[in-house]
C-alpha positions in Angstrom: 0.2 0.0 0.2 1.2 3.4 -0.7 2.0 5.5 2.2 0.7 8.7 2.7 2.8 11.9 3.7 2.6 13.7 7.0 2.2 16.8 4.9 -0.9 15.1 3.9 -1.9 14.0 6.7 -1.4 17.4 8.2 -4.1 18.7 5.4 -6.5 16.1 6.4 -6.6 16.9 10.0 -6.7 20.4 9.6 -9.6 20.3 7.2 -11.5 17.7 8.8 -11.8 19.2 12.1 -15.2 20.5 13.1 -15.9 23.9 12.4 -18.4 25.1 15.1 -15.7 25.9 17.0 -14.4 28.2 14.9 -17.0 29.6 13.6 -18.7 30.5 17.4 -15.3 31.9 18.2 -15.9 36.0 18.4 -13.5 38.4 16.5 -10.2 39.4 18.3 -10.7 42.8 20.2 -8.5 45.6 19.4 -5.2 45.6 21.5 -5.0 47.4 24.6 -3.6 51.3 24.0 -1.0 51.6 26.5 0.9 54.7 28.2 4.5 54.5 26.5 6.3 55.6 23.9 6.8 52.3 22.3 5.6 48.7 22.9 6.0 45.2 21.4 4.5 41.7 21.9 5.9 38.5 20.5 5.8 35.1 21.0 8.9 33.3 21.3 8.0 29.8 19.5 7.4 31.7 16.3 8.5 34.9 16.7 5.2 36.5 15.5 4.5 40.1 16.5 1.1 40.1 17.9 1.0 43.6 19.1 3.4 46.7 18.2 3.0 50.4 18.7 5.9 52.6 17.3 8.0 49.1 17.4 10.7 50.9 15.4 11.1 54.7 17.2 14.3 55.0 18.4 14.5 55.5 21.9 16.8 55.4 25.2 17.1 51.8 26.9 18.4 52.7 29.9 19.2 49.8 32.1 17.3 47.4 29.1 20.8 47.5 27.6 22.1 44.8 30.2 19.9 42.2 28.4 22.5 42.9 25.2 25.4 43.0 28.1 24.2 39.8 29.6 23.9 38.4 25.9 27.2 38.9 24.8 29.1 37.5 28.2 26.7 34.1 27.5 28.3 33.9 24.2 31.7 34.2 25.3 30.8 31.6 27.9 29.5 29.5 25.3 32.7 29.9 22.8 35.0 28.9 26.1 36.7 32.3 26.0 34.8 33.0 29.4 34.2 30.7 32.6 31.8 31.5 35.3 34.9 30.7 37.6 36.7 33.4 36.3 38.1 35.8 38.7 37.5 39.7 37.3 39.7 42.5 39.2 37.2 45.4 40.0 38.6 48.4 38.4 38.5 52.1 40.1 36.0 52.8 36.9 33.5 50.1 37.7 33.8 50.6 41.1 33.0 54.3 40.5 30.0 53.8 38.3 26.9 55.4 39.5 23.3 54.5 39.5 22.4 51.0 40.9 24.8 48.9 42.4 26.0 45.4 43.3 28.8 46.9 45.4 31.8 45.5 44.5 34.7 46.9 45.8 37.7 48.2 44.0 41.2 46.2 43.8 38.8 43.3 45.1 38.3 39.9 42.5 34.7 38.9 41.9 33.8 35.8 39.8 31.9 35.9 36.4 28.9 34.3 38.1 28.0 36.5 40.6 28.8 39.4 38.6 26.3 38.6 35.9 23.9 37.5 38.6 24.6 41.0 39.9 24.2 42.9 37.3 20.8 40.7 35.7 19.1 40.5 39.5 20.3 43.9 41.2 20.9 46.1 38.1 24.2 46.4 39.1 26.0 49.0 36.8 29.3 48.6 38.3 28.6 44.9 37.8 28.1 45.6 34.2 31.5 47.3 33.7 33.4 44.8 35.7 32.0 42.4 33.2 32.8 44.6 30.2 36.4 44.9 31.0 37.0 41.4 32.4 35.4 40.1 28.7 36.6 42.8 26.3 39.4 44.8 28.2 37.6 48.0 28.4 34.2 49.3 28.0 34.9 50.4 24.4 36.0 47.1 23.4 33.1 45.8 24.9 30.7 48.2 23.3 31.8 47.2 19.9 31.4 43.3 20.5 27.4 44.7 21.4 27.3 46.0 18.3 28.9 43.4 16.3 26.0 40.9 17.6 23.5 43.7 17.2 24.2 43.8 13.8 24.1 39.9 13.7 21.0 39.4 15.3 19.2 42.2 12.9 19.1 44.6 15.2 19.7 47.8 12.5 18.3 50.3 14.5 20.3 49.7 17.6 23.7 51.3 18.8 25.4 50.6 22.0 27.9 52.5 24.0 28.3 51.3 27.2 27.4 47.9 28.9 25.0 49.5 31.3 22.8 51.9 29.6 23.8 55.0 31.2 22.9 58.4 29.3 25.0 58.7 25.9 23.5 60.5 23.2 25.3 57.3 21.0 23.5 55.1 23.0 19.6 54.1 21.4 17.6 51.1 20.3 14.0 50.2 19.6 11.4 48.1 21.3 11.5 45.6 18.4 14.9 45.6 18.6 15.2 44.9 22.4 12.6 41.9 21.6 15.5 40.4 19.2 17.9 40.2 21.7 15.7 39.1 24.3 14.3 36.0 22.0 17.8 35.5 21.1 18.8 35.4 25.1 15.8 32.9 25.5 16.5 30.6 22.5 20.1 30.1 23.2 20.7 30.2 26.7 17.5 28.9 28.7 19.6 27.7 31.8 21.5 31.3 32.1 17.7 32.9 31.5 16.3 31.2 34.8 18.7 33.7 36.8 16.2 36.5 36.1 13.4 34.8 37.8 15.6 35.0 41.0 13.6 37.1 43.5 17.2 38.3 45.1 20.5 38.4 45.4 23.3 38.6 48.2 26.7 40.0 47.6 28.9 41.8 50.0 26.3 40.9 53.1 23.9 43.3 50.9 20.9 41.9 49.9 18.8 43.5 47.0 15.4 42.6 45.8 14.9 41.8 41.5 13.3 45.3 40.1 11.2 43.3 38.2 7.5 43.9 39.4 6.1 40.9 37.2 7.8 38.5 39.3 5.5 39.4 42.2 2.1 40.2 39.8 2.1 37.1 37.5 3.1 33.5 38.8 3.8 32.7 35.0 6.7 35.4 34.5 10.3 34.6 35.0 12.2 37.7 33.2 13.4 39.8 32.2 14.8 43.5 32.8 13.9 46.6 34.2 15.3 50.3 33.1 14.9 53.7 33.6 17.0 57.0 33.6 14.8 60.7 33.0 15.1 61.0 29.3 14.5 57.3 28.9 11.1 57.1 31.4 10.2 53.7 32.8 10.8 50.9 30.5 10.3 47.0 31.1 10.9 43.8 28.8 8.8 41.2 30.6 8.6 37.6 29.5 5.9 34.8 30.7 5.5 31.1 29.9 1.7 29.5 30.3 1.4 25.9 28.7 3.8 25.6 25.9 3.4 29.5 24.8 5.6 31.9 25.6 5.5 35.8 25.1 7.7 38.5 25.4 6.3 42.4 26.0 8.7 45.5 25.6 7.3 48.4 27.6 9.6 51.5 26.8 9.1 55.2 27.9 6.6 55.0 30.7 6.2 57.9 32.8 5.7 55.8 36.0 6.9 52.6 37.6 3.1 51.4 38.2 2.5 52.5 34.1 5.1 50.1 32.7 4.1 47.2 35.3 0.4 47.6 34.5 1.4 48.0 30.4 3.6 44.9 30.6 0.7 43.1 32.0 -1.9 44.1 30.1 0.6 42.7 27.0 1.2 39.6 28.2 -2.3 39.0 29.6 -4.0 40.0 25.8 -1.5 37.7 24.0 -2.2 34.5 26.1 -6.2 35.6 26.2 -6.5 35.6 22.6 -3.5 33.9 20.6 -2.5 30.0 20.8 0.6 28.5 19.7 1.3 25.4 17.8 4.2 23.2 16.8 3.3 21.6 13.6 6.6 20.0 12.6 9.9 19.3 14.4 13.1 20.0 13.0 14.7 17.4 10.9 11.2 15.2 10.4 10.7 13.7 7.3 7.8 15.6 5.6 8.1 13.9 2.1 10.3 12.0 -0.1 11.6 14.0 -3.5 12.8 12.2 -6.9 16.6 12.8 -7.4 18.3 12.5 -10.6 21.3 11.1 -11.1 22.4 10.1 -7.8 23.0 6.9 -5.5 19.6 7.6 -3.7 16.7 8.1 -6.0 14.5 9.4 -3.0 15.6 11.7 -0.6 13.8 12.5 2.6 13.2 16.3 3.3 11.9 18.1 6.1 12.1 21.4 7.8 15.4 23.0 9.1 14.1 24.4 12.2 10.8 23.7 14.2 7.8 24.8 12.4 5.2 26.8 14.6 2.1 29.0 14.0 0.5 31.7 16.1 -2.8 32.0 15.4 -5.9 33.4 16.8 -7.7 31.1 19.5 -10.2 29.1 18.0 -9.0 29.1 14.0 -6.4 25.7 14.3 -9.1 24.4 11.6 -8.3 27.2 9.1 -4.5 26.1 9.0 -3.3 25.0 5.8 0.3 23.9 4.7 2.1 23.5 1.2 5.6 22.7 -0.1 7.1 24.9 -2.5 9.9 23.0 -4.3 12.2 24.0 -7.1 11.6 22.4 -10.0 14.3 19.5 -10.4 16.9 18.0 -8.3 20.0 17.0 -9.6 22.6 15.1 -7.5 24.8 15.9 -5.8 23.1 17.1 -3.0 24.4 18.1 0.2 22.3 17.5 3.6 21.1 20.1 4.8 20.7 22.3 1.7 17.7 24.0 1.0 15.4 22.3 -1.5 12.6 24.8 -1.3 10.0 26.1 1.5 7.4 25.0 4.1 4.6 27.6 3.6 1.8 27.4 6.7 -1.2 30.0 5.8 -4.3 30.9 7.6 -6.7 31.6 5.1 -5.2 34.0 3.1 -2.5 35.0 5.2 1.2 33.6 5.2 1.8 32.9 8.8 5.1 31.4 8.5 8.0 30.2 6.0 10.5 27.9 7.0 13.4 26.4 4.7 12.8 22.9 3.4 15.7 21.1 3.3 17.6 17.7 2.6 17.8 15.4 5.8 20.4 13.1 4.0 23.4 13.5 1.5 22.7 12.3 -2.0 26.0 11.6 -3.8 26.7 11.5 -7.7 25.3 8.1 -9.1 27.5 5.9 -11.0 27.8 5.6 -14.9 24.7 3.4 -15.4 22.5 5.3 -12.8 23.3 8.5 -15.1 22.1 6.5 -18.3 19.1 5.2 -17.2 18.1 9.0 -15.7 18.9 10.3 -18.5 16.6 8.2 -20.7 13.9 8.6 -17.9 14.2 12.4 -17.8 14.1 12.5 -21.7 10.7 10.2 -21.5 9.2 12.4 -18.5 10.0 15.7 -20.5 8.2 14.3 -23.8 5.1 13.3 -21.7 5.1 16.8 -19.9 
């Protein structure tokens, strides 16, 4: 019996679902209007933007800058260039840094893990400078690393000049760019990200509370970072996970701490109430086999390069559809991981996501006999079609 492809099975399941729940579902209300200069809400699974307002307006990030600082340090840790146990010598520059402090002392050594927690939980400006100097030798060199990673992540509207967010005319970002680096941090470093939910941190016999108000107001919230300067206003990047869905909210330029907290909660509650997220295919799962010409294999399994997620309005799952867009001919050799098309997921007439369709194994050149036979078959195929 000829097997049914998983993609066709998905189509059948989607269209076979009863429509009653979707037809009874009321339309999604307009998102809340918030008291902030710019804000954004995205789903971590798919990266889809659910709400945005002035998301590309250039704004001062204040201590939201430390999300990028943490990300850069995590990358250095992952690359083996820095260790959590490294002892960083505290310079007078780090010790004298104004604003929020971890209360490190000049001339003493502090391990990188404590400095990270002091920056992430207590928002220590002094800890951020100490980390920058330990990782890159100077604040200026570390800022170059920050900007390099920002460009790689697509944060084209951002520029960093220091690791702590203290005011500088050349330090700026956008709500969308802050969401980008937060998304990367959560996806790439979930173990380190977990430190953001710690309610307090003690160093040098001084215990300070986490400044993130969401941690006390929403049991599902576990991050991320507050920020404030007079010019930037009150800012907050928040994240929460309910069931298998995680959202990131970015609020920048609120007038009061209360306003930024309420705006963040409003965004998160709106997203969880009116949207749902589904994983349609895991990365590397074979979806279909395609005919390969002139190769040692005739049939090549293909599937998504990354997990295929769709974030959709609640009650509309039965309106999802998926299709493969493939290149016309597949000629050996084909390398494993080579893109051979796209998986396109739509909801009605709207394209929800597009993920590369890749070869799941290598197909080497066939022998002379295989090439001869395939030449004849291809000729016949072209004449018939």
